[in-house]
N, C-alpha and C positions, 0 to 999 in steps of 0.2 A: 504493500500500500504506500502510495506517495506521501512524503512529508511536505506540508505546504506552509509557507510563511505568508501571512497577510499583513501588509503595511496599512496604516490608517485604521487599525483594528477597532478603535472605539467609535468610529464614525458610523453613519447610517448604513452605508454599503458594507463596510468592513465587518461590523458586528453581525449583521444579518447573514453575511457570507460565512462567517465562522460558524454560526449556529447550524446553517444548512450543511456545511462541509462535515461537521462532526456528526450530524444526523445520518449522513451517508457513509460514515465510518472512516473518514480520512483522519490522519494524524496532523494536527494543526498547531502552529505557533502564532501568537498574537503579538505583533510588534507595534509599540506605541510609546509616547513620551511618559515619563513619570508623573508629569503634571496633567495628563489627559484625564478627563472625566470618564471613568469606566463604568458608569451606571448602565450603559448599554450592554455590558457583559456581566451584569449582576446575576449570580447563580449559574454562570457558565463555567464549567470545569475545563478551562483551556490553559495551555502553557503560555505564560506571559514572558516576553522579552522586552525589557525596557531599554529605550535608546532614542535615537533621532536620525532621520534620514540625512540630516546635514552632518552627522557624526559618522564618517565612513567606517570607523573601527567597530562601533557598536552594531552598525548595520550588517557588516560582513560577518560578525560573530553570530548574529541572529540567522543569517542566510545559510551559514555553514551547516552542512548535513541535510539541507532541504533540496528536494527535487524540483519543486515548483514555487514560484513567487507570484503572488497576486498583489499588484501595486495599486492600492486604493488611497494612499495618503496624498492630500492636497490641501492648500489653503483656499477655501471657497469664500471669497469676499468681493464686494463690488465697490469698496471704499478706496479711493485713490491714495490715501495716506498709507495704505498697506502694500503699495505697489512693489517696493524693494523687497519686503519680506515675502511677498507672493512669488516674486521671481526666484528667490533663493529656494523656497520650498518646492514649488512646482517644477522649476527647470533644473536647478542645480541638484536638488534632492533626487529627481528622476535620473539625472546623470550618475549620481552615486549608486543608485539601485542597479543601473545597467552595468556599471563597473564591477560591483560586487557579484552580480549574477554571472558575469564572465569569469571572474576570478574563482568562484566557487563551483564552476561547471554545472550551473543550474540547467535543467533540461527544458524548462518552459517558463516564460514570463508572460503574464497577461496584464497589460497596462490599462487601468481604468481611466479613460479620458472623459469626454463629454460631447454632446452635439454642438456645443458652443464653438468647437474647432472647425465646424463645417460652414461653408460659405452660405450666405443668404441668397434668396432668389426673389425676383419681383414679378415673375410670370405666373405665380401661384401653382407651379408644378411641385411635386414632392421632392424634397431634398434627399439625396442619397450619398453614399460614401465617395462618389466622384466629384462632389461639390467642393471646389477648391476654396480654401480660406481667403476671404476678401474683406475682413473687418479692419485690417490695418493694425497698428501698434497702440492705438488710442485706448482700447478697452482691455484693461490689464488681465482680467481673469481669462477671457477668450484667448488673448495673445500668449500668455504664459503657458496655458494648456496646449496651445498649438505648438509652441517651442518644445514642450515636453514630448510631444509626439515625434518631433524631429530627432530628439535624443534617442528615442526608442528605435527609430529607423536607422540611425547610425550604429546602434548596437546590433541590429540585424545584419548590417553590412560587415560587421566584425564576426559574424557567425552565430549570434544569439538567436534562438528560436523564440521570437516574441510576437504576440498578437495584441492588437488594440481594440478595445470595445468603447462605444460611445453611447452611454445612457442618455435618455432625455430627462425631463423634470421628474424627479422621483417622489412618490408618495408612499408612506408606510411607517411602521413602528421604528423606534430607535433613532429617529431624526432629531437628535438632541439639540441641534442648533436651528431647527425648524426652517431649513432651507426651502424645501418643497412644501412644508407644512404651514408656512406663514398664512397662506390663504385659508387653510382648514381652520386654524385658530381664529382668524379674523372673521370668517363667515359665521362660525358657530357663536361667537360672542357679539356679532353684529357691529364690528368695528370698521368694516370696509364700506364706504359710502359710494364709491365710484368704480367703474371698470374701464379699461382702455380697449381700443379696437385691436384687431389682430387675432392670430391663431397660435396655439401652443400644442405641444405634444406631452402628454402625461402618462407615466408608467408606474405600475405596481413594483415596489422594490423587490418582491420575491421573484418576479419575472426576470429582473436584471441579474439577480443572484444566480438563478438557474442558467442564464445566458453566459455569465462569466465562467461558471463551472464547465459548461459545454465547450467553451473556448479552450480550456486546458487540453482537451483531447482532439477537438475538431477544428479549432481555429488555425487558419493557415499562416505560415510565417510571413511577417511583414504586412499582413492584411488588417483592415479595420472593419468593425461591424457595428451598425447602429442597433442599439437595444432600446427601441421605442415602444410606445403604447398606443394611446388613442389621440388622434388628431381632432381638435375641437377649437371653437372660438373661446376667448377668455370668458365671454358672457356665459357660454354653455357650461364651462367648468365651474364657475361660480354658482350657477343654478343647480347643477348636479350635486355639488357639495352641500348646498343649503337644503336640498331635498333629502339627502341621505342622513344629515345630522340634525334636521329640523332647525336649521339656522336661518340666517337672513342674508339673502344675496343682494348685492348693490343693484340699483335700478337705473342709475344715471351714467350714461356713456360720456367720457370726456375726450376731447379732440387730442390728437397726437402732440400738437404744438404746446398744449397746456401741460401735458404730462412731462414733456422734456424740459420746458421752462421751469416747472416746479422742481424737477430733479436738480437743475442748475442752481436754483435758489437754495435748496436744501444743502447742497455741497458747499456753497459759499458760507452759509450759516455754520455748517459743521467745521469748516476750516477756522472760522473765528472763535468758536467755542471749544474746538478740539474734541468734539464728540461725533460719534458715528451717525451720519445722516440716515433717515428712514428711507430716503429715495435718492438714487444717484444716476448720473448719466450712463455709467456702465450697466446698471440694472435695467435701464429703460432703452438701451440701444436698439432692441428689436421691436419696440412698440409699434404697432400698426402693420407689421409684416405678418404674412401667413407662414409661421414657422412650423410647417408640417413636414413630416419625415416618413421615409419608407424603411421598414425593417425586413424587406423581402430577402436581402442577402443573408441576414442572420437566420431567417426562417428556413431558407434553402440549405445553408451549409452547416448551421449549428443546431437545427431542429428547434429553433427559438419559437416560443408560443406566448401569446398575450392573454392574461386572465383578467378577472374582475377588478375594475377600478373602484367600484363601490365598496368592496371588501377592504381594499387598501385604505380608503378614506376612513372607514369605521375603525380599522385596526390602528391606524395612526392616531386618531382622536383618543381612543381608549388608552393607548400607551402614554400619550401626553397627560391624560387625566390621572392615571395610576402613578405616574412618576413626578407629579407636581410641576409639569411644564406649563400647564394652564394657570 
C-alpha cells in the first residue's frame, strides 16, 4: 500500500482528502505548520509531520519514505498586502515540494491548483484545460497559482511524474477559513443584500477529493484536469443555498461597475486602517463573466463524477455550526 504525504493537511481539501484516503486504507502523513488550526482533523488518527513548505529540511524529512505526495498547501487570499507572502508560499513552496519529490524519488505528485489559473472567455463557451492564462500579473492569487503550475511542469521536464488538478469553488465541511462557505454563512444569516451578475462553477469537496485520488493512478504526466461541479449564475447559487438552508437570498442585482468600484474603495480603506478589506479587486476580477467550466476531460480519463451540491451545502453548514464557525 502506498504511503502518501498530504501538504496543507489542515485545510478544507487536505483534511477531507486525508479522511477519505484513510477510509480507503492508505497509509497517510499529514504535513502542516505547528501553528495551523487542526480542528479539521479532530478525532482523526493520522500521522502528523510538523514543518513548513518554505523549510526544505522539514519538508524533505516528511516526504522521505513516501511514494506519493498530494500538494494541497497554498495561501488563499485576495488581499494585496499579502502578495509577497503569497508568492513565497504558492510559488517558492511548490518549488521546494518539487525539489524534495525528486530528491526522495517520489513516484507520483498530484498538485492541487485551481480554475483561477485558466484563462477567461467572453464568448460564453465553456472553459477547459486548453484555456491559456490571460489574467496578467495584477491578480496575485491567480498569478501565483499559475506560476506554481509552471514549477510543476519544470519538475516534469526533470523526470517527475506529476499531474495537476484544478478544482472550482469548493463547498463542504472543514472549510475552516470559509473560502467557499462565505456565501453559505451569509445567506443563512441573511447578511448578503446584493448579488453580482455572472456565472460560477460550484463543486462538492468530496467530488474533488475523489478526483485527486483518481489522479494518483490515472492522471497523466504533465496533464491538468478540471475538477468542477455545477455551472450556474450567482443568483441561482444564492437561491439554491437559501432554499436548502431556509435562509434569505439577496434580491437586488448590482451592476459590475458598482461592485468593482466598491472593491477599490474597500482596498483603499483597508490600506489606511491596515485591516483586511471585505471586498477586493482580486476577489471581484471575474465579476460579470460567465465562469463556466467543463470537467469532460476528468470524467473521461479519471472517471470523475459530480454529486449533490445540496448535500455539500447542508454538510458545510452543519460543520460550521458544530465547530463554532457561525
